[in-house]
N, C-alpha and C positions, 0 to 999 in steps of 0.2 A: 521277346518283347521287352524284357527287363533292360536289355542293352539299349533298345530304342529310347526308353524312358530316361535312362541315364544320359544318353546323348542329348535329349530334349532338356534335361535339367542343366546340363553344361551350357547349352545354347541360351537358356533363359537367364542363367547367371551372367553370361557375357553381355547380353542385352541390357540387363539391369545395371551393369558396370559401365555402359556407354558404348559398347561395340555396335557397329552397323549391322543391319539385318543380313546383308549380302555376305558378311564375313563369318556368320555363324551357321548358316544353312544354305542348302542348294534349293533355290526357289523352284526349280523344275522337278524336284523329287517329292512326290506326295507324302512319302513316309516321313520326311523331315518336318513337314507341317504338323502331321499328327503327333510326332514325337515332341515337338515344341509345345503343343497344346497340353499333352499329358504331363510333360516334364515341368511346365510352369506351375501347374497345380501341385504336383508332387514336391517340388523344391520349395514352394512358398510356405509349406508347413513350418519350416524352421528359418525362413528368410527374414532378415530384419525388415519390418514393415515399411520403413522409409524407402526401400529400394523398389517397391512396386507402386504403380499408379494408384491413387485413391479415387473414390467416386467424386469427391469434390474437385480434384484436379482434372478429371475427364470432363465433367459437366461445365466447369468454368472455361474450358477451352472451346466449347462447342460453337459460340458465336464467332470465334476468330477464324478467318479463312485458312490460316496456316495449321491450326490445330496442334495436337501433340506431335512430337517427333516420331518418326516411323517406328523406331525400336520400342519406345514407351507405349505407343498405340498397339503394337503387336502383343506386348505383355498384358495390356488392358483387355484385349480381345480373348485372352486365355485365362483371365483372372478367376480366382475361386469364387468371387462374389458375382452373382448373376446380374446385379444392378450395374456393376462396372462394365461387364461384358455388353449389356444392352446399350448403355450410354456410348461405349466405344464404337458400336456399329454405325452410329450417326456420322462419325468422322471417317469411317472406313470407306464410305461412298466415294470420297475424293482421293483414295489411295489404292490404285489398281494393284500395286505390289502386295497388298494385304488381302486382296479378294479371296485367296485360298482359305484364309481364316474365316471369312464370311461363309464360305462353303461349309467349313467345319461347324460353324454355329447354326447352320440350318438344321442340324440334327441334335442341337443342344437339348439337354434333359429338362431345362426350365422352359416352360411354354412361352412366356413373354419374350425371352431371348430368341427362341426358335422362330417365333412369328415375325419379330423385327428383322432377323437375319434373312428370312425368306422374302420379305418386302425389298430389302436392299439387293439381294441377288437378282430378283426379277427386274429390278430397275437397271442394273449394270450389265446383265448378261447379254451382250451382243454376240455376233458370230466370232469375232476375234477372241473375245474372252472365253467363249464356249470351247473353242479349240484348245486354248491354253489351259483351261481348268478341267478339261475332260478326264485326264488321268486321275485327279483327286476326286472328282465327282463319282466316277465309277468305282474307285476304291472305297469311298464312303458308303456306296450302296450296300456293302456287306454289314454296315452297322445299323442299329435301330434308327428308325425315322430318316434313313438316308434316301428314301425313294423320291422325295420331293425334288431334290436337285437333279436326279436322273431324269425325271419327267420333264423338268424345265429344259435340261440339256437336249432331250429328244425333240421337244417342241421347237427349239431354236435351229437345230441342225437340219430338221426336215424341211425347213424353209430355205435351205442353203443350196446353191448350185453345186454340181458334182465336183468341180475342180477345187472348191474350197475345202473339201473333205480330205484332200491328199495328206495334209500333216497328221491326220489321225491314224494313218496306217503304219506307224512306227512302233509305239509301245504295244505289247502283246494284248493286254486286256482291252485297251482302247481300240486296237485293230479288230478284235472280235466284234465289239459293239458297232464299229464303223461299217464293217461288212454286212452285219445284220440290217443296219439302216439302209445301206446301199442296195441290198437285195430287195428290201421292202419297197423302196422308192424306184426300183428298176433303173438305177444309175448305170449299170454295166450290161453289156451284151452277153449272150451265152458264151461266146468265144472268150471274152475277157474274163468271165467267171471261171471258165475251164482253165485258163492259163494261171489265174490266181490260185486255184486249187492245186495245180501241178507244181507251182514254185514256192508256195508258202510253206513254212516249216511247222506251223501250228496245226495240230490235228483238228481242232475245233473249226478253224477257218477252212481247212481242206474239206471237211465234211459239208460245211455250210455252202461253200461255193460249188462243190461238185453236185450236190443235190439241186441247187438252183439252176446250174447249167443243164443238168439232165432233164429237168422239168420242161425244157424247151425242145427235147429230142422227141420227134413224133413217132407214132407207131409204124410198124413195117409197111403198112399199106400206103404210107406217105413218105417212104424212105428217101425218095429223091429230094425231099426238101431239107434233109439233114445237113446242118452246117458241118462239113468235114473237119473243120478246125476244132470243134468241140470234142468229138470223140478222140481225135488224134492227140490233143493236149492231155486228156484224161488218161488215155492208154500209155502215154509216154512219161507219166509222172513218176517221181521217185517214191512217193508215199504209197504204200500198198492199199490203203483205204481208197485213195483216189483211183488207182488202177482197177481195183475190184469193182468200183462203181461204173467205170467205163466198160469193163468186160460184161457186167450184168446188162448194160444197155445195148450191147451189140445185137442181140437177137431181136429186141424190140425195134431197133433201127434197121432191121433187114440185112445185117452184116454178120450173121452168125458164123459164116465160114472163116472169119478172122479169129474165132475163139480158140481154135486148136493151138495157135501160137502162144497162148498163155497157160497151157496145161503144164508147162515146165517152168513157170515163173519162179523166181527166187522166194516169193512170199507164199506161205501156206494159205493165207486168206484169198489171194488172187487165184491160186490153183483150185481151191474149193469152188469159187464162183465160176471158173472156167469149166470145171467138170459138170456143174449144174446146167450151164447153158448148153454144153455139148450133149448131155443126156436129153434135155428138152428138145433138142433138134434131131434126136434119134441116133446119136453117135455113141461110141463105147470108149470112154476114157481109159479103162484098164487095158484094152487092146492097144491103144496108142502108146501107153507107157511100156507095155511089154515089148513092143516093136523097137522102141528107143533103147531099151536096156539089153536087148538080145545080143548086142555086139560089144563085149567087154572092153575092147581096145579102141572104141570109137572116140577120137579126140573131141568131137562135137557134142558128146553127151553132156547134158547139163546136170548139175546137182539137183535142180528142181524136178527134173524128170525122174530121177532116182527116188527122191522123197515122195513124189506123187504116186509111184507104184506101190509103195508101202502104205500110203494113206488110203488107197482104194482097193488094194490087192488082198490076196489070201495067203495063208502060210505056204502054199505050194510055190508062190512067187519068190520065196527065199532062194530058190535054185538060180534065179537070175541075178540075185544080189551078191551071192558069195563070190563069183568071179570078179566083181567090181572092187573087191578089197585090194586088188593089185592095179587098179586104174592109175594112170600117171597124174591125173588131176586130184589134188588133195580134197577139194570140195566133194568130188564124187565118192572118194573113199569114205569120207566122214558121213555123207548121207547114206551110203550103203550100210555102214555099221548102225546108224540110227534107225534105218529101215528094218534091219533084222530085229532090233529091239522092239520096234513097233509091232512087228509080226510075231513077237514072242518066240523067236528062234535064236538059240544061243549055242555055240560050240566053244567052250572055254579054251580048248587047246588052240584052235585057229585064231581066236580073237586075241589071246595072250601075246602072240607074236607081234601084234600091231602096237603094243605098248612101247616099242622101240621106233615107231614111225617118227620121222623128223618133223611132222606138222602138228602143232599143238591142237588144232581142231579135231584131227583124227584121234589123237590120244585121249582127248576129253570125252569123245563119244565112246571109245573103247572102255574107258574107266566107268562110265555110267552103265554100260552093258555088263561089266564084270562085278560091280558092287554087290549084287545079290549072291555072288559065288565067292566072295572074298575069303571065306574060311577054307576054301579048297585050293587056294593059290600057294605057291612056294614063297614063304615069307623071307627066306634068305635072299632069293633072287630079287625080290622087291626091295629089300633093304639095301642092296648094292646100288640102286638108283637114287638113293638119298644123298650121296656124296656131292661135294661142290663141283665135281667134274661132269655131272649130268646136267642137261639143260633144265631150266625152271619147270617147264611143263611135265618133264619126266619125274622130277622130284615131287611135284604136286600130285601126280597120278599115283605114284608109289605110296605117298603118305595117306591119301584118301582110302586106298585099298587096305593098307595096314591098319588104319584107324577103324575101318569097318570090320576088320578081322577081330579086333578086340584083344583082351588079355595082355600078356607080356609083350607080344609083338606090337601092340598099339603103343604101350608105354615106351618101348625101346625106340620106335620110330619118332615119337614126339620129342623125347629127350635128345635124340640125335639132331633134330632140327632147331633146337633152341638157340643155336648160334648160326643159323642159316643166314646168308647175305641178304635174302629177300625179307623185308620187314613184314609183309602180310603173311608169309609162310611161317615166320617166327611167331606171329600172333596166334595163328591157328594151332601151332604146336603147343604153345603155352596154354591155350584154352583146353586142349585135349588132356594135358597133364593135370590141370586143376579138376577136371571132371572125371578123371580115371578112378576106377575102383577095381579090386581084384575080382576075377570071374569066380562065381560060386564053386565051380568044379576044379579050379586051379590048384595045383599042389601048394601047400603052405611051406613057409620057411625058405623061399628061394633067395639065395644070396644075390643073384642078379637083380631081382626086384628091389632089394634093399639098397644096392649100389645106385640103381637108377633113381630111386626116390631121393636118395641123398644128394645126387647131382641137381635135383629139382627143388631142393629145400627152399631156395630163395623165392620160389613161386608159391609154395604151399603154406609156408609159415610153420611154426613149431607145433601148434596144436593139431593142424590137419595132417602134418607129417607123422606125428605119433599115432593118430587114428589109423592112417593107411598102413603103417608098419604093423600095428596090432592086427588089423584085418587080414594082412598078408602073412601073418605069423612070422615076422622077421624081427630079430633082436638087434637093437641098435648098438 
């Protein structure tokens, strides 16, 4: 926020020096207007008084049709003196380019200024102005006393035809508001709402439109009246929230037989909803998963089906997951490892071999599974993976396991990676060095520890280095 105020101070200074308003801010960016408002007051603490409009200057211009120049009027609307702000509002009626500052003044902390600004905004806010000012009005709703402008915007837009709302579906915050309004006014059909839920990237809009579309899906006794486009759009959406809403509606729409196709969905949320619907229909999701995972070499096996078995299975189902560690699809291998961890089944020897898997996702899951057993792993073999010749995911996995191992092995791994070509890995290694302390049961006086700490002196500083050396029993 400090950066915004500084930008507003610079804009105010340039306006006072005669620059045009369009040269100092982006009129379409609500934050620029708020920054100008705050920056003008902040800057005016030490501004030479003659550079800002005075009350007499503003009032003397009121009878003249031309009024103050736009830049001077903008400064007057942001002036520290409430009397200047109130007087400037009378001229702002004739300056559409400054109506954003009228919106800002409707939440002014001075009651007469606030009331005058609200009168002006009510007088000038037609549909075109409402569309243009909507982003700023909705942003201002987060501030104290900002609700008036939102209510006025709502009043204007609810009287508007559907096609005039199209420009509102661009900015994210405004799009949320516009869809709520469109749902309330029933501007869109259920199929249009379903398509909006499927294609919009904003989770809030997805949920809003999906719920509104599903409200039109009848119960199963009237399934024939279901608009097929509604469910198809929801079920084909990329967003898991939207797909899960469509899956949940299948049974109510009398199409429960389609649910099994989503038991292996890539999203855990969708899988959970599908299992619920299948159970409500008398089916057995676990049997479905077991059947899918029973053939380890099946190329059609999806990672979602493997994950689903672990989500609803028992420890005995681990016997179906172990063979999948050799599946040709990396996603299946990764989900099999994750599933074993979910079922709390671990074989360190068998999992350790997968640390050399070429796929980062598999190695990441294996690392998570082995972290609780890090102290039982061969630290020398892990340290071999820290060299530049190993792929990044292998170095990350080895470092995480050595870091969890603790002691000298942790310090050795961290110092080895201080010159790693990957900047993030270097940062993690540096953090590990700074937070390292000797293990309470570690032998004191290790020459290796002294040498490693010496190599990391530039990170530790002289005082911290002396402390660690003393704790480790090492003489410098």
